[in-house]
DSSP file (Angstrom, degrees, kcal/mol; ACC not computed):
  #  RESIDUE AA STRUCTURE BP1 BP2  ACC     N-H-->O    O-->H-N    N-H-->O    O-->H-N    TCO  KAPPA ALPHA  PHI   PSI    X-CA   Y-CA   Z-CA
    1    1 A M     >        0   0    0      0, 0.0     4,-1.7     0, 0.0     3,-0.2   0.000 360.0 360.0 360.0 -40.5  306.3  124.5  198.1
    2    2 A P  H  >  +     0   0    0      0, 0.0     4,-2.1     0, 0.0     5,-0.2   0.887 360.0  54.6 -60.3 -35.7  308.1  123.4  194.8
    3    3 A G  H  > S+     0   0    0      1,-0.2     4,-2.4     2,-0.2     5,-0.2   0.873 105.2  53.1 -62.9 -36.6  304.7  122.3  193.4
    4    4 A L  H  > S+     0   0    0     -3,-0.2     4,-2.2     2,-0.2    -1,-0.2   0.888 108.6  49.3 -65.4 -39.9  303.3  125.8  194.1
    5    5 A L  H  X S+     0   0    0     -4,-1.7     4,-2.2     2,-0.2    -2,-0.2   0.893 111.3  48.8 -67.6 -39.7  306.2  127.4  192.2
    6    6 A I  H  X S+     0   0    0     -4,-2.1     4,-2.4     2,-0.2    -2,-0.2   0.930 111.9  49.3 -65.4 -44.1  305.7  125.1  189.2
    7    7 A G  H  X S+     0   0    0     -4,-2.4     4,-2.3     1,-0.2    -2,-0.2   0.893 111.6  49.1 -61.2 -40.5  302.0  125.8  189.2
    8    8 A A  H  X S+     0   0    0     -4,-2.2     4,-1.5     2,-0.2    -1,-0.2   0.887 110.6  50.6 -66.6 -38.5  302.7  129.6  189.4
    9    9 A A  H  < S+     0   0    0     -4,-2.2     4,-0.3     2,-0.2    -2,-0.2   0.899 112.0  47.1 -66.6 -40.2  305.1  129.3  186.5
   10   10 A V  H >< S+     0   0    0     -4,-2.4     3,-1.2     1,-0.2    -2,-0.2   0.910 111.0  51.5 -67.1 -42.0  302.6  127.4  184.4
   11   11 A A  H 3< S+     0   0    0     -4,-2.3    -1,-0.2     1,-0.3    -2,-0.2   0.796 111.2  48.3 -66.2 -27.6  299.9  129.9  185.1
   12   12 A C  T 3< S+     0   0    0     -4,-1.5    -1,-0.3    -5,-0.2    -2,-0.2   0.413  91.1 110.3 -92.3   1.5  302.1  132.8  184.1
   13   13 A G  S <  S-     0   0    0     -3,-1.2    -3,-0.1    -4,-0.3     2,-0.0   0.055  85.9 -51.3 -67.0-177.1  303.2  131.2  180.9
   14   14 A P        -     0   0    0      0, 0.0    -1,-0.2     0, 0.0     3,-0.0  -0.308  57.9-136.0 -61.0 135.8  302.1  132.4  177.4
   15   15 A Q        -     0   0    0     -3,-0.1     2,-0.0     1,-0.1    -4,-0.0  -0.684  27.3 -98.5 -91.9 146.0  298.4  132.8  177.1
   16   16 A P        -     0   0    0      0, 0.0    -1,-0.1     0, 0.0     3,-0.1  -0.363  40.0-116.6 -64.1 142.3  296.6  131.6  173.9
   17   17 A Q        -     0   0    0      1,-0.1     3,-0.1    -2,-0.0     2,-0.0  -0.522  34.2-100.3 -77.1 145.3  296.0  134.3  171.4
   18   18 A P        -     0   0    0      0, 0.0     2,-0.1     0, 0.0    -1,-0.1  -0.362  45.1 -99.9 -64.4 146.5  292.3  135.1  170.6
   19   19 A Q        -     0   0    0      1,-0.1     0, 0.0    -3,-0.1     0, 0.0  -0.420  34.0-124.2 -67.1 138.1  291.0  133.6  167.4
   20   20 A Q        -     0   0    0     -2,-0.1    -1,-0.1     1,-0.1    -3,-0.0  -0.623  29.1-110.0 -79.7 141.8  290.9  135.9  164.4
   21   21 A P        -     0   0    0      0, 0.0    -1,-0.1     0, 0.0     0, 0.0  -0.377  44.2 -92.2 -66.7 153.3  287.6  136.2  162.7
   22   22 A P        -     0   0    0      0, 0.0    54,-0.0     0, 0.0    -3,-0.0  -0.308  49.9 -96.6 -63.5 151.4  287.3  134.6  159.3
   23   23 A P        -     0   0    0      0, 0.0     3,-0.1     0, 0.0    53,-0.1  -0.327  45.5 -98.5 -66.2 152.0  288.1  136.9  156.4
   24   24 A P        -     0   0    0      0, 0.0     0, 0.0     0, 0.0     0, 0.0  -0.367  49.9 -89.0 -67.8 151.8  285.2  138.5  154.7
   25   25 A P        -     0   0    0      0, 0.0     3,-0.1     0, 0.0     0, 0.0  -0.316  39.7-117.5 -60.9 142.5  284.0  136.8  151.5
   26   26 A D     >  -     0   0    0      1,-0.2     4,-2.0    48,-0.1     5,-0.1  -0.732  16.4-150.1 -81.5 120.4  285.7  138.0  148.3
   27   27 A P  H  > S+     0   0    0      0, 0.0     4,-1.4     0, 0.0    -1,-0.2   0.834  97.1  53.8 -63.6 -31.2  283.0  139.6  146.1
   28   28 A V  H  > S+     0   0    0      1,-0.2     4,-1.6     2,-0.2     3,-0.3   0.924 109.1  48.1 -67.1 -42.4  285.0  138.6  142.9
   29   29 A M  H  > S+     0   0    0      1,-0.2     4,-2.9     2,-0.2    -1,-0.2   0.839 103.9  61.9 -66.1 -31.8  285.2  135.0  144.1
   30   30 A A  H  X S+     0   0    0     -4,-2.0     4,-2.1     1,-0.2    -1,-0.2   0.898 103.6  49.4 -59.7 -39.0  281.4  135.2  144.8
   31   31 A A  H  X S+     0   0    0     -4,-1.4     4,-2.0    -3,-0.3    -1,-0.2   0.885 110.2  50.3 -66.7 -38.3  280.9  135.8  141.1
   32   32 A V  H  X S+     0   0    0     -4,-1.6     4,-2.7     2,-0.2    -2,-0.2   0.915 109.4  51.1 -64.8 -42.4  283.2  132.9  140.2
   33   33 A I  H  X S+     0   0    0     -4,-2.9     4,-2.5     1,-0.2    -2,-0.2   0.902 107.7  52.9 -62.5 -40.6  281.2  130.7  142.6
   34   34 A D  H  X S+     0   0    0     -4,-2.1     4,-2.1     1,-0.2    -1,-0.2   0.917 110.7  47.4 -59.4 -42.5  277.9  131.8  140.9
   35   35 A A  H  X S+     0   0    0     -4,-2.0     4,-2.5     2,-0.2    -2,-0.2   0.903 110.7  51.3 -66.5 -40.7  279.4  130.8  137.5
   36   36 A L  H  X S+     0   0    0     -4,-2.7     4,-2.4     1,-0.2    -2,-0.2   0.889 109.7  50.4 -63.0 -38.3  280.6  127.4  138.9
   37   37 A A  H  X S+     0   0    0     -4,-2.5     4,-2.5     2,-0.2    -1,-0.2   0.906 110.7  49.0 -65.8 -40.8  277.1  126.7  140.3
   38   38 A A  H  X S+     0   0    0     -4,-2.1     4,-2.4     2,-0.2    -2,-0.2   0.900 111.8  49.5 -65.0 -39.6  275.5  127.6  136.9
   39   39 A Q  H  X S+     0   0    0     -4,-2.5     4,-2.7     2,-0.2    -2,-0.2   0.896 110.7  49.9 -66.5 -39.4  278.0  125.3  135.1
   40   40 A R  H  X S+     0   0    0     -4,-2.4     4,-3.1     2,-0.2     5,-0.2   0.937 111.2  49.2 -61.9 -45.9  277.3  122.5  137.6
   41   41 A D  H  X S+     0   0    0     -4,-2.5     4,-1.0     1,-0.2    -2,-0.2   0.905 112.6  47.6 -61.5 -41.4  273.6  122.9  137.0
   42   42 A R  H  < S+     0   0    0     -4,-2.4     4,-0.5     2,-0.2     3,-0.5   0.939 115.0  45.3 -64.6 -45.9  274.0  122.9  133.2
   43   43 A M  H >< S+     0   0    0     -4,-2.7     3,-1.3     1,-0.2    -2,-0.2   0.916 112.1  50.7 -64.6 -43.3  276.2  119.8  133.3
   44   44 A C  H 3< S+     0   0    0     -4,-3.1    -1,-0.2     1,-0.3    -2,-0.2   0.662 103.7  60.1 -73.5 -14.4  274.0  117.9  135.7
   45   45 A A  T 3< S+     0   0    0     -4,-1.0    -1,-0.3    -3,-0.5    -2,-0.2   0.599  83.1 110.5 -83.6 -11.8  271.0  118.6  133.5
   46   46 A C    <   -     0   0    0     -3,-1.3     3,-0.1    -4,-0.5    -3,-0.0  -0.302  44.3-175.6 -66.0 145.8  272.6  116.8  130.6
   47   47 A T        +     0   0    0      1,-0.1     2,-0.3    50,-0.0    -1,-0.1   0.384  66.1  30.4-120.3  -1.2  271.2  113.5  129.6
   48   48 A D  S  > S-     0   0    0      1,-0.1     4,-1.8    50,-0.0     3,-0.3  -0.961  83.5-102.0-152.0 169.7  273.7  112.5  126.9
   49   49 A A  H  > S+     0   0    0     -2,-0.3     4,-2.5     1,-0.2     5,-0.2   0.802 115.8  60.4 -65.9 -31.2  277.4  112.8  126.0
   50   50 A T  H  > S+     0   0    0      2,-0.2     4,-2.1     1,-0.2    -1,-0.2   0.914 106.3  47.2 -63.6 -41.8  276.7  115.5  123.3
   51   51 A C  H  > S+     0   0    0     -3,-0.3     4,-2.6     2,-0.2    -2,-0.2   0.905 110.1  53.2 -64.6 -42.0  275.2  117.7  126.0
   52   52 A V  H  X S+     0   0    0     -4,-1.8     4,-2.5     1,-0.2    -2,-0.2   0.927 108.8  49.8 -59.3 -45.2  278.2  117.1  128.3
   53   53 A E  H  X S+     0   0    0     -4,-2.5     4,-2.3     1,-0.2    -1,-0.2   0.916 111.3  48.3 -61.1 -43.3  280.6  118.1  125.5
   54   54 A A  H  X S+     0   0    0     -4,-2.1     4,-2.2     1,-0.2    -1,-0.2   0.885 111.2  50.8 -64.7 -38.6  278.6  121.3  124.9
   55   55 A A  H  X S+     0   0    0     -4,-2.6     4,-2.0     2,-0.2    -2,-0.2   0.889 109.7  50.5 -66.3 -38.7  278.6  122.1  128.6
   56   56 A E  H  X S+     0   0    0     -4,-2.5     4,-2.3     2,-0.2    -2,-0.2   0.908 109.2  50.7 -65.4 -41.5  282.4  121.5  128.8
   57   57 A V  H  X S+     0   0    0     -4,-2.3     4,-2.6     1,-0.2    -2,-0.2   0.921 109.8  50.9 -60.7 -43.4  283.0  123.8  125.8
   58   58 A A  H  X S+     0   0    0     -4,-2.2     4,-2.5     1,-0.2    -1,-0.2   0.878 108.2  53.1 -62.8 -37.4  280.8  126.5  127.6
   59   59 A Q  H  X S+     0   0    0     -4,-2.0     4,-2.4     2,-0.2    -2,-0.2   0.943 111.3  44.8 -62.1 -48.0  282.9  126.1  130.7
   60   60 A F  H  X S+     0   0    0     -4,-2.3     4,-2.5     1,-0.2     5,-0.2   0.906 112.5  51.7 -64.0 -41.1  286.2  126.6  128.8
   61   61 A E  H  X S+     0   0    0     -4,-2.6     4,-2.7     1,-0.2    -1,-0.2   0.916 110.3  48.9 -62.1 -42.1  284.7  129.6  126.9
   62   62 A W  H  X S+     0   0    0     -4,-2.5     4,-2.0     1,-0.2    -2,-0.2   0.932 110.8  51.1 -62.7 -44.1  283.6  131.2  130.2
   63   63 A G  H  < S+     0   0    0     -4,-2.4    -2,-0.2     1,-0.2    -1,-0.2   0.907 113.8  42.9 -60.1 -43.9  287.0  130.6  131.7
   64   64 A F  H >< S+     0   0    0     -4,-2.5     3,-1.0     1,-0.2    -1,-0.2   0.911 115.6  48.6 -69.2 -41.9  288.8  132.3  128.8
   65   65 A A  H 3< S+     0   0    0     -4,-2.7    -2,-0.2     1,-0.2    -1,-0.2   0.781 120.1  38.0 -68.3 -26.4  286.3  135.1  128.5
   66   66 A N  T >X S+     0   0    0     -4,-2.0     4,-2.4    -5,-0.2     3,-0.5   0.046  74.4 124.6-114.9  24.4  286.5  135.8  132.3
   67   67 A K  H <> S+     0   0    0     -3,-1.0     4,-2.8     1,-0.2     5,-0.2   0.885  73.9  54.3 -54.5 -42.8  290.2  135.2  132.9
   68   68 A P  H 3> S+     0   0    0      0, 0.0     4,-1.5     0, 0.0    -1,-0.2   0.887 109.7  48.4 -60.2 -36.1  290.7  138.7  134.4
   69   69 A V  H <> S+     0   0    0     -3,-0.5     4,-1.1     2,-0.2     3,-0.3   0.944 112.7  46.9 -66.6 -47.6  287.9  138.0  136.9
   70   70 A V  H  < S+     0   0    0     -4,-2.4     3,-0.4     1,-0.2    -1,-0.2   0.893 111.0  52.6 -62.2 -40.0  289.3  134.6  137.8
   71   71 A D  H  < S+     0   0    0     -4,-2.8    -1,-0.2    -5,-0.2    -2,-0.2   0.818 109.9  48.7 -66.7 -30.1  292.8  136.0  138.2
   72   72 A R  H  < S+     0   0    0     -4,-1.5    -1,-0.2    -3,-0.3    -2,-0.2   0.664  86.1 110.8 -82.2 -16.9  291.5  138.7  140.6
   73   73 A A     <  -     0   0    0     -4,-1.1    -3,-0.0    -3,-0.4    -4,-0.0  -0.357  43.7-175.1 -64.7 133.7  289.6  136.3  142.8
   74   74 A R        -     0   0    0     -2,-0.1   -48,-0.1     0, 0.0   -45,-0.1  -0.774  17.7-156.3-128.0  83.9  291.0  135.8  146.2
   75   75 A P        -     0   0    0      0, 0.0    -2,-0.0     0, 0.0     0, 0.0  -0.297   9.5-133.0 -68.5 142.9  288.9  133.1  147.8
   76   76 A T     >  -     0   0    0    -50,-0.1     4,-2.7     1,-0.1     5,-0.2  -0.409  37.8 -99.5 -74.8 166.8  288.6  132.7  151.5
   77   77 A P  H  > S+     0   0    0      0, 0.0     4,-1.9     0, 0.0     5,-0.1   0.897 127.2  50.6 -57.2 -38.3  289.1  129.1  152.8
   78   78 A A  H  > S+     0   0    0      2,-0.2     4,-2.0     1,-0.2     5,-0.1   0.918 111.1  47.4 -66.5 -42.2  285.3  128.7  152.9
   79   79 A Q  H  > S+     0   0    0      1,-0.2     4,-2.7     2,-0.2    -1,-0.2   0.889 109.8  53.5 -66.3 -38.0  284.9  130.0  149.4
   80   80 A A  H  X S+     0   0    0     -4,-2.7     4,-2.6     1,-0.2    -1,-0.2   0.893 107.9  50.9 -62.5 -39.1  287.6  127.7  148.2
   81   81 A A  H  X S+     0   0    0     -4,-1.9     4,-2.2    -5,-0.2    -1,-0.2   0.903 110.7  48.4 -65.2 -41.0  285.8  124.8  149.7
   82   82 A V  H  X S+     0   0    0     -4,-2.0     4,-2.4     2,-0.2    -2,-0.2   0.935 112.3  48.9 -63.8 -45.8  282.5  125.7  148.0
   83   83 A A  H  X S+     0   0    0     -4,-2.7     4,-2.5     1,-0.2    -2,-0.2   0.921 110.8  50.3 -61.0 -44.3  284.3  126.1  144.7
   84   84 A D  H  X S+     0   0    0     -4,-2.6     4,-2.5     1,-0.2    -1,-0.2   0.909 110.6  49.7 -60.5 -42.1  286.0  122.7  145.1
   85   85 A A  H  X S+     0   0    0     -4,-2.2     4,-2.3     2,-0.2    -1,-0.2   0.892 110.9  49.5 -65.1 -39.5  282.7  121.0  145.9
   86   86 A L  H  X S+     0   0    0     -4,-2.4     4,-2.3     2,-0.2    -2,-0.2   0.911 111.5  48.7 -65.7 -41.9  281.0  122.6  142.8
   87   87 A I  H  X S+     0   0    0     -4,-2.5     4,-2.5     2,-0.2    -2,-0.2   0.921 111.9  49.1 -64.3 -43.5  283.8  121.5  140.6
   88   88 A E  H  X S+     0   0    0     -4,-2.5     4,-2.3     1,-0.2    -2,-0.2   0.903 111.4  49.4 -62.6 -41.1  283.7  118.0  142.0
   89   89 A A  H  X S+     0   0    0     -4,-2.3     4,-2.1     2,-0.2    -1,-0.2   0.898 110.9  50.1 -65.5 -39.7  279.9  117.8  141.5
   90   90 A T  H  X S+     0   0    0     -4,-2.3     4,-2.1     1,-0.2    -2,-0.2   0.932 112.0  47.4 -62.8 -45.9  280.2  119.1  137.9
   91   91 A E  H  X S+     0   0    0     -4,-2.5     4,-2.5     1,-0.2    -2,-0.2   0.874 109.6  53.9 -64.3 -36.9  282.9  116.4  137.1
   92   92 A A  H  X S+     0   0    0     -4,-2.3     4,-1.6     2,-0.2    -1,-0.2   0.911 109.0  48.1 -64.5 -41.6  280.7  113.7  138.7
   93   93 A C  H  X S+     0   0    0     -4,-2.1     4,-0.7     1,-0.2    -2,-0.2   0.911 113.3  47.8 -65.1 -41.1  277.8  114.6  136.5
   94   94 A A  H >< S+     0   0    0     -4,-2.1     3,-1.0     1,-0.2     4,-0.4   0.909 108.6  54.8 -64.6 -41.7  280.0  114.6  133.4
   95   95 A H  H >< S+     0   0    0     -4,-2.5     3,-1.1     1,-0.2    -1,-0.2   0.852  99.1  62.1 -62.4 -35.4  281.5  111.3  134.3
   96   96 A E  H 3< S+     0   0    0     -4,-1.6    -1,-0.2     1,-0.2    -2,-0.2   0.798 108.7  41.8 -60.8 -28.5  278.1  109.6  134.6
   97   97 A L  T <<        0   0    0     -3,-1.0    -1,-0.2    -4,-0.7    -2,-0.2   0.333 360.0 360.0-106.1   7.4  277.4  110.3  130.9
   98   98 A R    <         0   0    0     -3,-1.1    -1,-0.2    -4,-0.4    -2,-0.1   0.456 360.0 360.0 -92.7 360.0  280.8  109.5  129.4
């Protein structure tokens, strides 16, 4: 009988909460991701250090020119992961030619 009471107490315990759906993608962050992909493509197309330097200058110029956009971006975890991967790929391409 004590086992039955313990089993009943466990069965009546707190139930797991349903999983929340992931947040919808942020459209502002989508624009930032598009820019990061274009910057990666430009950097990875470089064949010499001069090109890498020009691509880096273009990245900084885009960042300064689009600061309000970047400041408004609210990435979802999935968008943040994509952005991080694009930044890492861009840096890897630049590193190869330095």
